[in-house]
Every structure is written in C-alpha cells, then in structure tokens.
Backbone bond lengths (Angstrom), bond angles and torsions (degrees), N, CA, C in turn:
res aa  C-N    CA-C-N  psi(-1)  N-CA   C-N-CA  omega(-1)  CA-C   N-CA-C  phi
1 M - - - 1.435 - - 1.531 107.75 -
2 A 1.309 116.65 137.75 1.448 121.21 178.39 1.522 110.55 -124.68
3 A 1.292 117.66 150.46 1.441 120.49 179.33 1.506 112.01 -145.10
4 L 1.303 116.73 149.90 1.425 121.26 174.52 1.534 106.98 -107.90
5 T 1.292 118.29 117.31 1.454 120.20 -174.79 1.541 112.01 -70.22
6 H 1.317 118.09 -20.77 1.452 121.32 -177.88 1.529 111.78 -91.00
7 S 1.302 120.14 -5.34 1.495 122.59 179.51 1.491 110.74 -88.21
8 H 1.320 115.24 104.87 1.451 121.03 -177.82 1.518 114.54 -99.63
9 Y 1.307 114.26 -22.13 1.478 118.67 -176.58 1.537 109.37 -128.66
10 P 1.291 118.24 146.67 1.444 120.21 -177.94 1.530 112.95 -64.50
11 A 1.288 117.78 -21.28 1.499 122.93 -177.96 1.519 112.09 -74.82
12 E 1.329 117.54 -9.70 1.462 118.10 -177.77 1.519 114.95 -63.51
13 Y 1.329 117.93 -25.86 1.458 119.58 177.34 1.550 111.49 -90.40
14 N 1.303 115.96 -13.73 1.457 119.21 -177.39 1.551 109.95 -63.98
15 G 1.296 115.31 149.59 1.430 119.90 -178.77 1.512 108.78 148.04
16 P 1.295 115.67 167.49 1.474 118.01 179.52 1.515 111.04 -67.76
17 Y 1.329 115.69 136.85 1.468 119.07 174.43 1.517 107.79 -62.11
18 Q 1.295 114.59 161.05 1.482 122.29 -177.79 1.549 110.14 72.36
19 V 1.288 118.48 14.39 1.450 122.60 174.51 1.511 109.32 -117.69
20 Q 1.311 115.86 -57.56 1.454 120.06 -175.35 1.537 112.42 -82.42
21 D 1.277 118.69 -36.35 1.455 120.66 -174.00 1.518 115.68 -109.72
22 V 1.324 116.83 13.26 1.447 121.28 -177.23 1.563 110.97 -67.71
23 V 1.291 118.90 -19.16 1.462 121.14 178.13 1.507 114.38 -79.07
24 F 1.313 116.55 -1.31 1.475 119.23 179.93 1.515 109.08 -108.01
25 K 1.326 116.85 137.09 1.456 122.11 178.69 1.532 113.21 -64.60
26 T 1.308 117.61 -38.19 1.446 123.49 175.29 1.547 108.23 -129.81
27 P 1.319 117.95 83.86 1.442 119.74 -176.95 1.540 113.19 -63.89
28 V 1.301 114.17 151.21 1.480 120.11 177.29 1.499 107.60 -93.30
29 R 1.315 116.71 128.84 1.463 121.85 -179.93 1.521 108.94 -112.00
30 P 1.314 116.15 140.32 1.469 117.98 176.52 1.518 111.32 -69.95
31 A 1.315 116.58 141.04 1.472 123.53 177.11 1.516 108.66 -133.66
32 H 1.301 114.55 119.91 1.487 120.51 -177.77 1.521 111.61 57.68
33 G 1.322 117.08 36.73 1.466 123.99 176.30 1.482 114.65 79.35
34 K 1.354 118.93 10.75 1.446 121.12 177.82 1.511 111.97 -133.76
35 F 1.336 115.12 154.54 1.475 120.21 175.60 1.548 107.38 -102.86
36 S 1.294 116.54 127.82 1.459 120.79 176.03 1.547 107.97 -104.07
37 L 1.345 115.21 119.47 1.424 119.69 -176.81 1.531 110.16 -100.92
38 T 1.331 117.06 159.57 1.446 120.90 179.01 1.517 110.06 -85.99
39 D 1.339 116.00 -178.75 1.467 120.75 174.91 1.494 113.23 -89.75
40 A 1.325 117.03 10.78 1.463 121.47 -179.52 1.537 108.37 -66.58
41 P 1.343 117.68 158.45 1.477 120.27 177.80 1.502 113.45 -55.31
42 G 1.306 115.68 153.71 1.454 120.40 -179.76 1.515 109.62 66.19
43 L 1.296 117.03 -135.63 1.473 120.71 176.95 1.524 110.04 -92.10
44 G 1.321 118.21 4.24 1.449 122.28 178.90 1.521 111.91 80.27
45 L 1.293 115.45 18.46 1.496 119.76 -179.46 1.527 108.46 -103.11
46 E 1.325 115.32 129.04 1.460 120.50 176.28 1.536 107.79 -106.27
47 V 1.331 114.83 123.74 1.474 120.04 -175.89 1.534 110.60 -80.00
48 D 1.321 114.64 135.41 1.455 120.73 173.83 1.526 106.90 -90.34
49 E 1.343 114.75 100.99 1.440 122.13 -172.83 1.552 113.36 -57.95
50 S 1.317 117.32 -37.69 1.469 118.98 -179.85 1.513 112.08 -67.34
51 E 1.369 117.39 -40.40 1.481 119.21 175.80 1.475 111.80 -66.95
52 L 1.329 117.21 -36.54 1.458 120.72 177.97 1.513 111.87 -63.01
53 R 1.336 116.59 -44.51 1.480 121.89 178.73 1.526 111.50 -59.61
54 K 1.323 117.13 -37.68 1.477 119.64 179.98 1.534 111.49 -62.70
55 R 1.341 116.37 -26.32 1.476 121.11 -173.73 1.528 113.45 -104.32
56 M 1.324 117.81 -0.82 1.433 121.32 -178.51 1.542 110.77 -67.72
57 V 1.299 114.14 141.46 1.478 119.84 176.19 1.520 106.55 -109.26
58 P 1.329 115.80 121.73 1.485 117.75 -178.13 1.541 109.07 -60.64
59 W 1.307 114.89 142.03 1.432 121.22 178.99 1.484 111.46 -127.63
60 T 1.343 115.38 133.65 1.460 120.23 173.97 1.523 106.10 -129.97
61 S 1.319 113.98 145.75 1.452 120.01 -177.74 1.521 109.45 -73.83
62 S 1.323 114.90 141.37 1.450 120.64 174.92 1.552 110.33 -95.93
63 A 1.325 114.98 0.73 1.474 120.30 177.29 1.513 110.95 -67.83
64 A 1.282 115.96 146.74 1.506 120.28 179.05 1.516 107.88 -65.84
65 S 1.303 116.07 138.96 1.475 119.84 176.61 1.531 108.28 -81.79
66 S 1.354 113.39 149.49 1.451 116.93 176.53 1.499 111.66 -110.39
C-alpha cells in the first residue's frame, strides 16, 4: 500500500494525462478509483530524467551569503 501524505483531496491527481505523470517512464493510472502499484522498489515509479529536466525550475537561494 502506498500513500501520499500531502494529498488531501481526491481532485489532486485530476488533470490532463501527459501533464502530471509525464516524468515517469511507466506512469500509474487509476482504475476503478484505485491505483495498483507494482512490486518494484519504492512506489514502482521510474523517473524519466530527460522529461524531468525539461520541467525543472532553476532555484537560487535568497539567503544572504557569508
């Protein structure tokens, strides 16, 4: 069984496909209101690094440098 601690409402996964799960090589799709996961390590999701890089937002610290 897997859970997302930050998902409070069922609508959080709603949205067009190829937007939320495009960074996964084999995305998990809900079927009959449930997600079936594999026995692979973690949640069984393999990240597509090239798709993830396309969507990364550069971050720089606003903290004062010492």
